[in-house]
All heavy atoms as a GROMACS GRO file, in nm:
protein
  581
    1MET      N    1   1.178  -0.528  -1.253
    1MET     CA    2   1.249  -0.650  -1.210
    1MET      C    3   1.173  -0.725  -1.100
    1MET      O    4   1.127  -0.824  -1.115
    1MET     CB    5   1.389  -0.617  -1.178
    1MET     CG    6   1.478  -0.731  -1.148
    1MET     SD    7   1.649  -0.688  -1.101
    1MET     CE    8   1.690  -0.547  -1.201
    2ALA      N    9   1.172  -0.654  -0.988
    2ALA     CA   10   1.106  -0.723  -0.871
    2ALA      C   11   0.950  -0.725  -0.880
    2ALA      O   12   0.891  -0.818  -0.837
    2ALA     CB   13   1.144  -0.648  -0.743
    3SER      N   14   0.899  -0.630  -0.951
    3SER     CA   15   0.751  -0.618  -0.951
    3SER      C   16   0.686  -0.736  -1.023
    3SER      O   17   0.575  -0.778  -0.989
    3SER     CB   18   0.711  -0.491  -1.016
    3SER     OG   19   0.758  -0.485  -1.149
    4SER      N   20   0.747  -0.799  -1.121
    4SER     CA   21   0.690  -0.910  -1.190
    4SER      C   22   0.684  -1.035  -1.106
    4SER      O   23   0.606  -1.119  -1.128
    4SER     CB   24   0.771  -0.939  -1.323
    4SER     OG   25   0.902  -0.972  -1.293
    5ARG      N   26   0.769  -1.048  -1.007
    5ARG     CA   27   0.777  -1.163  -0.923
    5ARG      C   28   0.696  -1.146  -0.794
    5ARG      O   29   0.657  -1.248  -0.735
    5ARG     CB   30   0.915  -1.192  -0.884
    5ARG     CG   31   0.999  -1.269  -0.984
    5ARG     CD   32   1.136  -1.298  -0.931
    5ARG     NE   33   1.235  -1.281  -1.035
    5ARG     CZ   34   1.279  -1.165  -1.086
    5ARG    NH1   35   1.222  -1.054  -1.047
    5ARG    NH2   36   1.365  -1.162  -1.181
    6SER      N   37   0.679  -1.025  -0.748
    6SER     CA   38   0.628  -1.003  -0.614
    6SER      C   39   0.495  -0.936  -0.615
    6SER      O   40   0.478  -0.826  -0.562
    6SER     CB   41   0.734  -0.929  -0.535
    6SER     OG   42   0.761  -0.807  -0.601
    7THR      N   43   0.390  -0.997  -0.677
    7THR     CA   44   0.260  -0.932  -0.694
    7THR      C   45   0.193  -0.915  -0.564
    7THR      O   46   0.104  -0.828  -0.550
    7THR     CB   47   0.171  -1.015  -0.781
    7THR    OG1   48   0.162  -1.146  -0.733
    7THR    CG2   49   0.225  -1.015  -0.926
    8LYS      N   50   0.231  -0.990  -0.454
    8LYS     CA   51   0.167  -0.969  -0.322
    8LYS      C   52   0.227  -0.852  -0.244
    8LYS      O   53   0.168  -0.814  -0.149
    8LYS     CB   54   0.185  -1.097  -0.245
    8LYS     CG   55   0.105  -1.212  -0.296
    8LYS     CD   56   0.117  -1.335  -0.209
    8LYS     CE   57   0.044  -1.449  -0.268
    8LYS     NZ   58   0.065  -1.572  -0.185
    9LEU      N   59   0.332  -0.797  -0.289
    9LEU     CA   60   0.396  -0.679  -0.226
    9LEU      C   61   0.334  -0.555  -0.279
    9LEU      O   62   0.295  -0.552  -0.392
    9LEU     CB   63   0.550  -0.678  -0.254
    9LEU     CG   64   0.629  -0.796  -0.197
    9LEU    CD1   65   0.777  -0.778  -0.231
    9LEU    CD2   66   0.609  -0.818  -0.052
   10GLY      N   67   0.328  -0.454  -0.190
   10GLY     CA   68   0.277  -0.324  -0.230
   10GLY      C   69   0.375  -0.249  -0.320
   10GLY      O   70   0.493  -0.285  -0.325
   11PRO      N   71   0.323  -0.144  -0.383
   11PRO     CA   72   0.412  -0.067  -0.469
   11PRO      C   73   0.537  -0.002  -0.398
   11PRO      O   74   0.645  -0.010  -0.447
   11PRO     CB   75   0.323   0.050  -0.521
   11PRO     CG   76   0.186   0.003  -0.495
   11PRO     CD   77   0.188  -0.097  -0.382
   12LYS      N   78   0.515   0.042  -0.269
   12LYS     CA   79   0.630   0.094  -0.198
   12LYS      C   80   0.728  -0.011  -0.162
   12LYS      O   81   0.846   0.011  -0.162
   12LYS     CB   82   0.580   0.159  -0.066
   12LYS     CG   83   0.529   0.303  -0.086
   12LYS     CD   84   0.645   0.396  -0.120
   12LYS     CE   85   0.599   0.537  -0.126
   12LYS     NZ   86   0.704   0.631  -0.171
   13GLN      N   87   0.681  -0.134  -0.132
   13GLN     CA   88   0.776  -0.246  -0.108
   13GLN      C   89   0.848  -0.284  -0.233
   13GLN      O   90   0.969  -0.313  -0.225
   13GLN     CB   91   0.696  -0.369  -0.052
   13GLN     CG   92   0.646  -0.342   0.084
   13GLN     CD   93   0.561  -0.455   0.135
   13GLN    OE1   94   0.472  -0.505   0.064
   13GLN    NE2   95   0.580  -0.501   0.257
   14GLN      N   96   0.786  -0.283  -0.347
   14GLN     CA   97   0.857  -0.305  -0.472
   14GLN      C   98   0.958  -0.200  -0.498
   14GLN      O   99   1.071  -0.224  -0.541
   14GLN     CB  100   0.753  -0.319  -0.584
   14GLN     CG  101   0.664  -0.443  -0.568
   14GLN     CD  102   0.550  -0.448  -0.668
   14GLN    OE1  103   0.554  -0.363  -0.771
   14GLN    NE2  104   0.468  -0.537  -0.655
   15GLU      N  105   0.924  -0.073  -0.472
   15GLU     CA  106   1.024   0.040  -0.484
   15GLU      C  107   1.139   0.017  -0.392
   15GLU      O  108   1.253   0.048  -0.427
   15GLU     CB  109   0.950   0.172  -0.452
   15GLU     CG  110   0.860   0.224  -0.564
   15GLU     CD  111   0.797   0.361  -0.511
   15GLU    OE1  112   0.880   0.450  -0.475
   15GLU    OE2  113   0.682   0.375  -0.524
   16ALA      N  114   1.109  -0.033  -0.272
   16ALA     CA  115   1.214  -0.051  -0.176
   16ALA      C  116   1.309  -0.154  -0.221
   16ALA      O  117   1.436  -0.135  -0.208
   16ALA     CB  118   1.152  -0.100  -0.041
   17ILE      N  119   1.262  -0.259  -0.281
   17ILE     CA  120   1.357  -0.365  -0.342
   17ILE      C  121   1.450  -0.303  -0.441
   17ILE      O  122   1.566  -0.332  -0.440
   17ILE     CB  123   1.279  -0.484  -0.388
   17ILE    CG1  124   1.216  -0.559  -0.272
   17ILE    CG2  125   1.363  -0.580  -0.475
   17ILE    CD1  126   1.119  -0.668  -0.313
   18GLU      N  127   1.383  -0.227  -0.531
   18GLU     CA  128   1.471  -0.162  -0.632
   18GLU      C  129   1.577  -0.070  -0.569
   18GLU      O  130   1.690  -0.067  -0.615
   18GLU     CB  131   1.384  -0.082  -0.730
   18GLU     CG  132   1.289  -0.172  -0.816
   18GLU     CD  133   1.368  -0.272  -0.902
   18GLU    OE1  134   1.469  -0.237  -0.965
   18GLU    OE2  135   1.317  -0.383  -0.916
   19ALA      N  136   1.530   0.002  -0.469
   19ALA     CA  137   1.626   0.097  -0.404
   19ALA      C  138   1.734   0.020  -0.329
   19ALA      O  139   1.849   0.065  -0.325
   19ALA     CB  140   1.549   0.186  -0.304
   20LEU      N  141   1.700  -0.093  -0.266
   20LEU     CA  142   1.803  -0.171  -0.201
   20LEU      C  143   1.902  -0.231  -0.288
   20LEU      O  144   2.016  -0.257  -0.257
   20LEU     CB  145   1.734  -0.282  -0.110
   20LEU     CG  146   1.656  -0.236   0.010
   20LEU    CD1  147   1.570  -0.342   0.067
   20LEU    CD2  148   1.756  -0.181   0.117
   21LEU      N  149   1.865  -0.255  -0.413
   21LEU     CA  150   1.957  -0.312  -0.512
   21LEU      C  151   2.060  -0.210  -0.554
   21LEU      O  152   2.169  -0.245  -0.601
   21LEU     CB  153   1.879  -0.358  -0.641
   21LEU     CG  154   1.791  -0.482  -0.622
   21LEU    CD1  155   1.717  -0.505  -0.747
   21LEU    CD2  156   1.869  -0.600  -0.580
   22GLY      N  157   2.030  -0.078  -0.538
   22GLY     CA  158   2.126   0.022  -0.578
   22GLY      C  159   2.232   0.039  -0.470
   22GLY      O  160   2.232  -0.024  -0.364
   23PRO      N  161   2.322   0.125  -0.498
   23PRO     CA  162   2.433   0.159  -0.404
   23PRO      C  163   2.378   0.229  -0.281
   23PRO      O  164   2.269   0.297  -0.290
   23PRO     CB  165   2.528   0.244  -0.480
   23PRO     CG  166   2.446   0.310  -0.587
   23PRO     CD  167   2.338   0.211  -0.619
   24GLY      N  168   2.438   0.213  -0.165
   24GLY     CA  169   2.399   0.288  -0.047
   24GLY      C  170   2.350   0.198   0.056
   24GLY      O  171   2.346   0.071   0.048
   25SER      N  172   2.312   0.255   0.168
   25SER     CA  173   2.262   0.185   0.285
   25SER      C  174   2.111   0.165   0.293
   25SER      O  175   2.044   0.218   0.202
   25SER     CB  176   2.308   0.265   0.411
   25SER     OG  177   2.236   0.391   0.409
   26VAL      N  178   2.069   0.097   0.391
   26VAL     CA  179   1.923   0.080   0.410
   26VAL      C  180   1.862   0.224   0.437
   26VAL      O  181   1.755   0.252   0.385
   26VAL     CB  182   1.893  -0.013   0.530
   26VAL    CG1  183   1.744  -0.011   0.569
   26VAL    CG2  184   1.945  -0.156   0.499
   27GLU      N  185   1.931   0.304   0.510
   27GLU     CA  186   1.884   0.443   0.532
   27GLU      C  187   1.869   0.514   0.403
   27GLU      O  188   1.770   0.591   0.384
   27GLU     CB  189   1.980   0.513   0.628
   27GLU     CG  190   1.980   0.464   0.774
   27GLU     CD  191   2.067   0.339   0.790
   27GLU    OE1  192   2.148   0.295   0.695
   27GLU    OE2  193   2.066   0.277   0.897
   28ASP      N  194   1.968   0.502   0.314
   28ASP     CA  195   1.959   0.572   0.178
   28ASP      C  196   1.841   0.524   0.096
   28ASP      O  197   1.771   0.602   0.042
   28ASP     CB  198   2.085   0.548   0.103
   28ASP     CG  199   2.210   0.607   0.163
   28ASP    OD1  200   2.190   0.711   0.241
   28ASP    OD2  201   2.320   0.557   0.144
   29ALA      N  202   1.817   0.389   0.104
   29ALA     CA  203   1.705   0.329   0.030
   29ALA      C  204   1.573   0.381   0.086
   29ALA      O  205   1.481   0.417   0.013
   29ALA     CB  206   1.706   0.177   0.035
   30ALA      N  207   1.553   0.384   0.220
   30ALA     CA  208   1.435   0.437   0.284
   30ALA      C  209   1.411   0.579   0.245
   30ALA      O  210   1.303   0.619   0.206
   30ALA     CB  211   1.449   0.425   0.433
   31ARG      N  212   1.516   0.658   0.245
   31ARG     CA  213   1.506   0.808   0.212
   31ARG      C  214   1.466   0.818   0.062
   31ARG      O  215   1.374   0.902   0.031
   31ARG     CB  216   1.639   0.869   0.235
   31ARG     CG  217   1.631   1.027   0.243
   31ARG     CD  218   1.763   1.087   0.277
   31ARG     NE  219   1.832   1.028   0.387
   31ARG     CZ  220   1.942   0.957   0.382
   31ARG    NH1  221   2.006   0.941   0.263
   31ARG    NH2  222   2.002   0.912   0.493
   32GLU      N  223   1.524   0.740  -0.022
   32GLU     CA  224   1.489   0.742  -0.163
   32GLU      C  225   1.341   0.721  -0.195
   32GLU      O  226   1.284   0.786  -0.281
   32GLU     CB  227   1.577   0.636  -0.236
   32GLU     CG  228   1.559   0.637  -0.385
   32GLU     CD  229   1.644   0.533  -0.457
   32GLU    OE1  230   1.757   0.508  -0.414
   32GLU    OE2  231   1.596   0.474  -0.556
   33ILE      N  232   1.282   0.625  -0.124
   33ILE     CA  233   1.139   0.594  -0.147
   33ILE      C  234   1.042   0.664  -0.056
   33ILE      O  235   0.924   0.646  -0.076
   33ILE     CB  236   1.121   0.446  -0.149
   33ILE    CG1  237   1.139   0.381  -0.007
   33ILE    CG2  238   1.203   0.371  -0.249
   33ILE    CD1  239   1.087   0.244   0.016
   34GLY      N  240   1.097   0.738   0.042
   34GLY     CA  241   1.006   0.815   0.121
   34GLY      C  242   0.939   0.742   0.235
   34GLY      O  243   0.828   0.768   0.271
   35VAL      N  244   1.011   0.647   0.292
   35VAL     CA  245   0.961   0.581   0.418
   35VAL      C  246   1.071   0.589   0.524
   35VAL      O  247   1.182   0.617   0.494
   35VAL     CB  248   0.924   0.424   0.385
   35VAL    CG1  249   0.817   0.410   0.288
   35VAL    CG2  250   1.046   0.344   0.349
   36THR      N  251   1.029   0.560   0.647
   36THR     CA  252   1.123   0.558   0.755
   36THR      C  253   1.216   0.434   0.744
   36THR      O  254   1.180   0.334   0.691
   36THR     CB  255   1.057   0.562   0.891
   36THR    OG1  256   0.983   0.442   0.912
   36THR    CG2  257   0.960   0.681   0.903
   37THR      N  258   1.333   0.452   0.802
   37THR     CA  259   1.423   0.335   0.811
   37THR      C  260   1.359   0.226   0.893
   37THR      O  261   1.376   0.110   0.868
   37THR     CB  262   1.557   0.380   0.879
   37THR    OG1  263   1.609   0.490   0.793
   37THR    CG2  264   1.654   0.265   0.889
   38LYS      N  265   1.282   0.264   1.001
   38LYS     CA  266   1.217   0.172   1.081
   38LYS      C  267   1.120   0.083   1.002
   38LYS      O  268   1.110  -0.041   1.014
   38LYS     CB  269   1.152   0.235   1.197
   38LYS     CG  270   1.086   0.139   1.302
   38LYS     CD  271   1.023   0.219   1.418
   38LYS     CE  272   0.969   0.123   1.514
   38LYS     NZ  273   0.914   0.191   1.636
   39LYS      N  274   1.050   0.151   0.912
   39LYS     CA  275   0.943   0.075   0.832
   39LYS      C  276   1.015  -0.015   0.735
   39LYS      O  277   0.973  -0.130   0.720
   39LYS     CB  278   0.859   0.183   0.753
   39LYS     CG  279   0.744   0.109   0.666
   39LYS     CD  280   0.653   0.217   0.609
   39LYS     CE  281   0.524   0.155   0.580
   39LYS     NZ  282   0.422   0.186   0.669
   40LEU      N  283   1.127   0.035   0.667
   40LEU     CA  284   1.191  -0.051   0.573
   40LEU      C  285   1.259  -0.167   0.652
   40LEU      O  286   1.253  -0.285   0.604
   40LEU     CB  287   1.298   0.029   0.497
   40LEU     CG  288   1.383  -0.046   0.396
   40LEU    CD1  289   1.294  -0.123   0.305
   40LEU    CD2  290   1.470   0.049   0.319
   41SER      N  291   1.310  -0.145   0.768
   41SER     CA  292   1.372  -0.254   0.847
   41SER      C  293   1.269  -0.354   0.881
   41SER      O  294   1.291  -0.475   0.886
   41SER     CB  295   1.433  -0.198   0.968
   41SER     OG  296   1.547  -0.119   0.935
   42GLY      N  297   1.146  -0.307   0.914
   42GLY     CA  298   1.033  -0.401   0.937
   42GLY      C  299   0.998  -0.486   0.818
   42GLY      O  300   0.973  -0.606   0.832
   43TRP      N  301   0.996  -0.423   0.704
   43TRP     CA  302   0.967  -0.500   0.579
   43TRP      C  303   1.075  -0.613   0.565
   43TRP      O  304   1.050  -0.718   0.516
   43TRP     CB  305   0.970  -0.417   0.457
   43TRP     CG  306   0.840  -0.327   0.452
   43TRP    CD1  307   0.722  -0.344   0.513
   43TRP    CD2  308   0.828  -0.210   0.368
   43TRP    NE1  309   0.638  -0.242   0.483
   43TRP    CE2  310   0.704  -0.160   0.390
   43TRP    CE3  311   0.917  -0.141   0.277
   43TRP    CZ2  312   0.650  -0.045   0.324
   43TRP    CZ3  313   0.862  -0.034   0.214
   43TRP    CH2  314   0.734   0.014   0.238
   44MET      N  315   1.200  -0.569   0.596
   44MET     CA  316   1.314  -0.669   0.578
   44MET      C  317   1.304  -0.786   0.676
   44MET      O  318   1.383  -0.879   0.655
   44MET     CB  319   1.444  -0.592   0.585
   44MET     CG  320   1.467  -0.492   0.478
   44MET     SD  321   1.615  -0.399   0.487
   44MET     CE  322   1.730  -0.520   0.438
   45LYS      N  323   1.216  -0.782   0.768
   45LYS     CA  324   1.197  -0.892   0.854
   45LYS      C  325   1.084  -0.987   0.810
   45LYS      O  326   1.070  -1.100   0.861
   45LYS     CB  327   1.165  -0.848   1.002
   45LYS     CG  328   1.284  -0.774   1.068
   45LYS     CD  329   1.241  -0.720   1.199
   45LYS     CE  330   1.361  -0.642   1.253
   45LYS     NZ  331   1.329  -0.566   1.373
   46ASP      N  332   1.012  -0.947   0.706
   46ASP     CA  333   0.906  -1.018   0.648
   46ASP      C  334   0.960  -1.119   0.551
   46ASP      O  335   1.041  -1.091   0.460
   46ASP     CB  336   0.810  -0.920   0.580
   46ASP     CG  337   0.697  -0.991   0.512
   46ASP    OD1  338   0.609  -1.041   0.588
   46ASP    OD2  339   0.696  -1.004   0.384
   47ARG      N  340   0.919  -1.242   0.563
   47ARG     CA  341   0.973  -1.354   0.474
   47ARG      C  342   0.940  -1.326   0.328
   47ARG      O  343   1.028  -1.352   0.240
   47ARG     CB  344   0.911  -1.482   0.511
   47ARG     CG  345   0.974  -1.544   0.641
   47ARG     CD  346   0.910  -1.682   0.671
   47ARG     NE  347   0.966  -1.728   0.791
   47ARG     CZ  348   0.967  -1.860   0.820
   47ARG    NH1  349   0.922  -1.944   0.730
   47ARG    NH2  350   1.019  -1.900   0.936
   48GLU      N  351   0.823  -1.280   0.298
   48GLU     CA  352   0.780  -1.267   0.163
   48GLU      C  353   0.858  -1.150   0.092
   48GLU      O  354   0.904  -1.162  -0.016
   48GLU     CB  355   0.630  -1.233   0.152
   48GLU     CG  356   0.576  -1.228   0.016
   48GLU     CD  357   0.429  -1.205   0.014
   48GLU    OE1  358   0.356  -1.257   0.105
   48GLU    OE2  359   0.378  -1.129  -0.072
   49PHE      N  360   0.883  -1.044   0.170
   49PHE     CA  361   0.962  -0.930   0.118
   49PHE      C  362   1.106  -0.979   0.094
   49PHE      O  363   1.159  -0.950  -0.012
   49PHE     CB  364   0.957  -0.819   0.222
   49PHE     CG  365   1.040  -0.700   0.179
   49PHE    CD1  366   0.984  -0.599   0.102
   49PHE    CD2  367   1.173  -0.688   0.211
   49PHE    CE1  368   1.058  -0.490   0.056
   49PHE    CE2  369   1.251  -0.573   0.174
   49PHE     CZ  370   1.191  -0.478   0.092
   50MET      N  371   1.162  -1.049   0.191
   50MET     CA  372   1.302  -1.088   0.170
   50MET      C  373   1.316  -1.192   0.063
   50MET      O  374   1.415  -1.201  -0.005
   50MET     CB  375   1.357  -1.142   0.304
   50MET     CG  376   1.386  -1.035   0.406
   50MET     SD  377   1.490  -0.900   0.339
   50MET     CE  378   1.645  -0.987   0.320
   51ALA      N  379   1.214  -1.280   0.040
   51ALA     CA  380   1.223  -1.374  -0.070
   51ALA      C  381   1.222  -1.305  -0.200
   51ALA      O  382   1.294  -1.336  -0.294
   51ALA     CB  383   1.103  -1.468  -0.060
   52ALA      N  384   1.141  -1.199  -0.214
   52ALA     CA  385   1.141  -1.117  -0.331
   52ALA      C  386   1.267  -1.042  -0.350
   52ALA      O  387   1.319  -1.031  -0.464
   52ALA     CB  388   1.015  -1.025  -0.331
   53TYR      N  389   1.327  -0.990  -0.244
   53TYR     CA  390   1.447  -0.923  -0.252
   53TYR      C  391   1.562  -1.011  -0.298
   53TYR      O  392   1.639  -0.972  -0.390
   53TYR     CB  393   1.482  -0.853  -0.115
   53TYR     CG  394   1.612  -0.780  -0.103
   53TYR    CD1  395   1.648  -0.692  -0.201
   53TYR    CD2  396   1.692  -0.805   0.008
   53TYR    CE1  397   1.773  -0.621  -0.187
   53TYR    CE2  398   1.813  -0.734   0.017
   53TYR     CZ  399   1.853  -0.649  -0.081
   53TYR     OH  400   1.972  -0.583  -0.067
   54ARG      N  401   1.568  -1.126  -0.239
   54ARG     CA  402   1.672  -1.224  -0.276
   54ARG      C  403   1.661  -1.265  -0.421
   54ARG      O  404   1.756  -1.287  -0.500
   54ARG     CB  405   1.673  -1.351  -0.184
   54ARG     CG  406   1.729  -1.323  -0.048
   54ARG     CD  407   1.752  -1.447   0.036
   54ARG     NE  408   1.622  -1.507   0.068
   54ARG     CZ  409   1.549  -1.475   0.173
   54ARG    NH1  410   1.591  -1.383   0.260
   54ARG    NH2  411   1.444  -1.542   0.198
   55ALA      N  412   1.529  -1.288  -0.467
   55ALA     CA  413   1.502  -1.315  -0.610
   55ALA      C  414   1.557  -1.201  -0.697
   55ALA      O  415   1.612  -1.235  -0.808
   55ALA     CB  416   1.359  -1.347  -0.626
   56ALA      N  417   1.531  -1.082  -0.656
   56ALA     CA  418   1.581  -0.967  -0.736
   56ALA      C  419   1.733  -0.964  -0.743
   56ALA      O  420   1.789  -0.934  -0.846
   56ALA     CB  421   1.520  -0.840  -0.679
   57ILE      N  422   1.801  -0.993  -0.631
   57ILE     CA  423   1.947  -0.998  -0.630
   57ILE      C  424   1.989  -1.101  -0.720
   57ILE      O  425   2.085  -1.086  -0.802
   57ILE     CB  426   1.993  -1.028  -0.487
   57ILE    CG1  427   1.969  -0.904  -0.398
   57ILE    CG2  428   2.146  -1.059  -0.487
   57ILE    CD1  429   2.000  -0.919  -0.248
   58ARG      N  430   1.935  -1.222  -0.715
   58ARG     CA  431   1.977  -1.332  -0.806
   58ARG      C  432   1.954  -1.295  -0.950
   58ARG      O  433   2.041  -1.316  -1.042
   58ARG     CB  434   1.899  -1.457  -0.775
   58ARG     CG  435   1.939  -1.531  -0.649
   58ARG     CD  436   1.886  -1.667  -0.635
   58ARG     NE  437   1.734  -1.672  -0.638
   58ARG     CZ  438   1.661  -1.651  -0.530
   58ARG    NH1  439   1.719  -1.636  -0.410
   58ARG    NH2  440   1.527  -1.655  -0.539
   59ALA      N  441   1.846  -1.226  -0.985
   59ALA     CA  442   1.824  -1.187  -1.126
   59ALA      C  443   1.920  -1.085  -1.167
   59ALA      O  444   1.973  -1.088  -1.279
   59ALA     CB  445   1.672  -1.131  -1.135
   60GLU      N  446   1.952  -0.991  -1.076
   60GLU     CA  447   2.055  -0.893  -1.115
   60GLU      C  448   2.194  -0.966  -1.137
   60GLU      O  449   2.262  -0.920  -1.230
   60GLU     CB  450   2.062  -0.793  -1.002
   60GLU     CG  451   2.149  -0.665  -1.047
   60GLU     CD  452   2.137  -0.552  -0.945
   60GLU    OE1  453   2.197  -0.558  -0.844
   60GLU    OE2  454   2.052  -0.462  -0.982
   61HIS      N  455   2.229  -1.056  -1.053
   61HIS     CA  456   2.353  -1.123  -1.073
   61HIS      C  457   2.359  -1.201  -1.199
   61HIS      O  458   2.460  -1.204  -1.271
   61HIS     CB  459   2.375  -1.220  -0.953
   61HIS     CG  460   2.419  -1.152  -0.828
   61HIS    ND1  461   2.422  -1.214  -0.706
   61HIS    CD2  462   2.448  -1.022  -0.805
   61HIS    CE1  463   2.464  -1.124  -0.615
   61HIS    NE2  464   2.476  -1.011  -0.669
   62ARG      N  465   2.245  -1.266  -1.236
   62ARG     CA  466   2.239  -1.342  -1.365
   62ARG      C  467   2.262  -1.242  -1.478
   62ARG      O  468   2.324  -1.276  -1.577
   62ARG     CB  469   2.106  -1.412  -1.375
   62ARG     CG  470   2.106  -1.544  -1.297
   62ARG     CD  471   1.980  -1.630  -1.337
   62ARG     NE  472   1.858  -1.567  -1.310
   62ARG     CZ  473   1.787  -1.571  -1.200
   62ARG    NH1  474   1.833  -1.636  -1.097
   62ARG    NH2  475   1.678  -1.502  -1.181
   63GLN      N  476   2.195  -1.130  -1.471
   63GLN     CA  477   2.209  -1.033  -1.576
   63GLN      C  478   2.350  -0.979  -1.587
   63GLN      O  479   2.408  -0.971  -1.702
   63GLN     CB  480   2.116  -0.916  -1.549
   63GLN     CG  481   2.116  -0.809  -1.662
   63GLN     CD  482   2.018  -0.696  -1.633
   63GLN    OE1  483   1.956  -0.691  -1.525
   63GLN    NE2  484   2.007  -0.605  -1.727
   64CYS      N  485   2.416  -0.961  -1.476
   64CYS     CA  486   2.556  -0.915  -1.484
   64CYS      C  487   2.646  -1.024  -1.542
   64CYS      O  488   2.744  -0.996  -1.622
   64CYS     CB  489   2.605  -0.877  -1.341
   64CYS     SG  490   2.536  -0.727  -1.273
   65LEU      N  491   2.626  -1.149  -1.498
   65LEU     CA  492   2.709  -1.261  -1.553
   65LEU      C  493   2.687  -1.274  -1.703
   65LEU      O  494   2.777  -1.301  -1.781
   65LEU     CB  495   2.677  -1.382  -1.478
   65LEU     CG  496   2.726  -1.392  -1.336
   65LEU    CD1  497   2.672  -1.520  -1.272
   65LEU    CD2  498   2.878  -1.385  -1.337
   66ALA      N  499   2.558  -1.259  -1.748
   66ALA     CA  500   2.530  -1.276  -1.893
   66ALA      C  501   2.605  -1.155  -1.968
   66ALA      O  502   2.660  -1.179  -2.079
   66ALA     CB  503   2.381  -1.262  -1.910
   67SER      N  504   2.601  -1.034  -1.911
   67SER     CA  505   2.681  -0.927  -1.975
   67SER      C  506   2.823  -0.955  -1.982
   67SER      O  507   2.891  -0.926  -2.081
   67SER     CB  508   2.654  -0.796  -1.894
   67SER     OG  509   2.518  -0.757  -1.905
   68LEU      N  510   2.883  -1.005  -1.872
   68LEU     CA  511   3.023  -1.040  -1.872
   68LEU      C  512   3.055  -1.143  -1.973
   68LEU      O  513   3.161  -1.143  -2.037
   68LEU     CB  514   3.065  -1.082  -1.733
   68LEU     CG  515   3.078  -0.972  -1.628
   68LEU    CD1  516   3.101  -1.031  -1.493
   68LEU    CD2  517   3.189  -0.871  -1.660
   69ALA      N  518   2.970  -1.243  -1.985
   69ALA     CA  519   2.990  -1.350  -2.076
   69ALA      C  520   2.994  -1.307  -2.228
   69ALA      O  521   3.054  -1.365  -2.307
   69ALA     CB  522   2.884  -1.461  -2.063
   70GLN      N  523   2.913  -1.201  -2.252
   70GLN     CA  524   2.909  -1.143  -2.383
   70GLN      C  525   3.034  -1.063  -2.423
   70GLN      O  526   3.064  -1.042  -2.530
   70GLN     CB  527   2.784  -1.058  -2.405
   70GLN     CG  528   2.658  -1.132  -2.410
   70GLN     CD  529   2.541  -1.046  -2.415
   70GLN    OE1  530   2.547  -0.923  -2.412
   70GLN    NE2  531   2.423  -1.102  -2.432
   71GLY      N  532   3.102  -1.017  -2.314
   71GLY     CA  533   3.220  -0.934  -2.342
   71GLY      C  534   3.325  -0.990  -2.436
   71GLY      O  535   3.360  -0.924  -2.533
   72PRO      N  536   3.378  -1.111  -2.416
   72PRO     CA  537   3.468  -1.168  -2.509
   72PRO      C  538   3.425  -1.175  -2.646
   72PRO      O  539   3.492  -1.153  -2.746
   72PRO     CB  540   3.503  -1.305  -2.447
   72PRO     CG  541   3.471  -1.290  -2.304
   72PRO     CD  542   3.357  -1.196  -2.301
   73THR      N  543   3.298  -1.209  -2.664
   73THR     CA  544   3.231  -1.221  -2.802
   73THR      C  545   3.239  -1.089  -2.868
   73THR      O  546   3.269  -1.070  -2.988
   73THR     CB  547   3.084  -1.272  -2.788
   73THR    OG1  548   3.094  -1.402  -2.720
   73THR    CG2  549   3.033  -1.295  -2.930
   74ILE      N  550   3.199  -0.980  -2.796
   74ILE     CA  551   3.201  -0.843  -2.855
   74ILE      C  552   3.338  -0.799  -2.891
   74ILE      O  553   3.363  -0.748  -2.997
   74ILE     CB  554   3.134  -0.752  -2.757
   74ILE    CG1  555   2.982  -0.784  -2.743
   74ILE    CG2  556   3.148  -0.604  -2.803
   74ILE    CD1  557   2.910  -0.712  -2.632
   75ILE      N  558   3.437  -0.835  -2.806
   75ILE     CA  559   3.574  -0.799  -2.830
   75ILE      C  560   3.628  -0.867  -2.957
   75ILE      O  561   3.694  -0.807  -3.042
   75ILE     CB  562   3.666  -0.834  -2.709
   75ILE    CG1  563   3.628  -0.735  -2.594
   75ILE    CG2  564   3.808  -0.818  -2.744
   75ILE    CD1  565   3.695  -0.779  -2.462
   76VAL      N  566   3.593  -0.991  -2.970
   76VAL     CA  567   3.639  -1.068  -3.095
   76VAL      C  568   3.578  -1.007  -3.221
   76VAL      O  569   3.647  -1.002  -3.323
   76VAL     CB  570   3.605  -1.217  -3.077
   76VAL    CG1  571   3.630  -1.295  -3.205
   76VAL    CG2  572   3.687  -1.276  -2.961
   77LYS      N  573   3.454  -0.970  -3.216
   77LYS     CA  574   3.389  -0.912  -3.335
   77LYS      C  575   3.460  -0.782  -3.368
   77LYS      O  576   3.483  -0.746  -3.475
   77LYS     CB  577   3.241  -0.893  -3.308
   77LYS     CG  578   3.160  -1.020  -3.302
   77LYS     CD  579   3.015  -0.986  -3.275
   77LYS     CE  580   2.935  -1.115  -3.269
   77LYS     NZ  581   2.792  -1.093  -3.249
   0.00000   0.00000   0.00000
């Protein structure tokens, strides 16, 4: 998801975005990808990282809304 939009970010930063999209805290996301909370917090101060993160959040929301919109159609069928 995030990797297709954020080619300037490193692989760990892309993993961080995916981890941040999941449940849990920043600390949980840092632990999941094997970096310190301080490092992840530093990335979160970077404009490019946060732009990619916000884009990933928007994409996830669009996907959820599309799934919800299909619900009534599936029920009717």
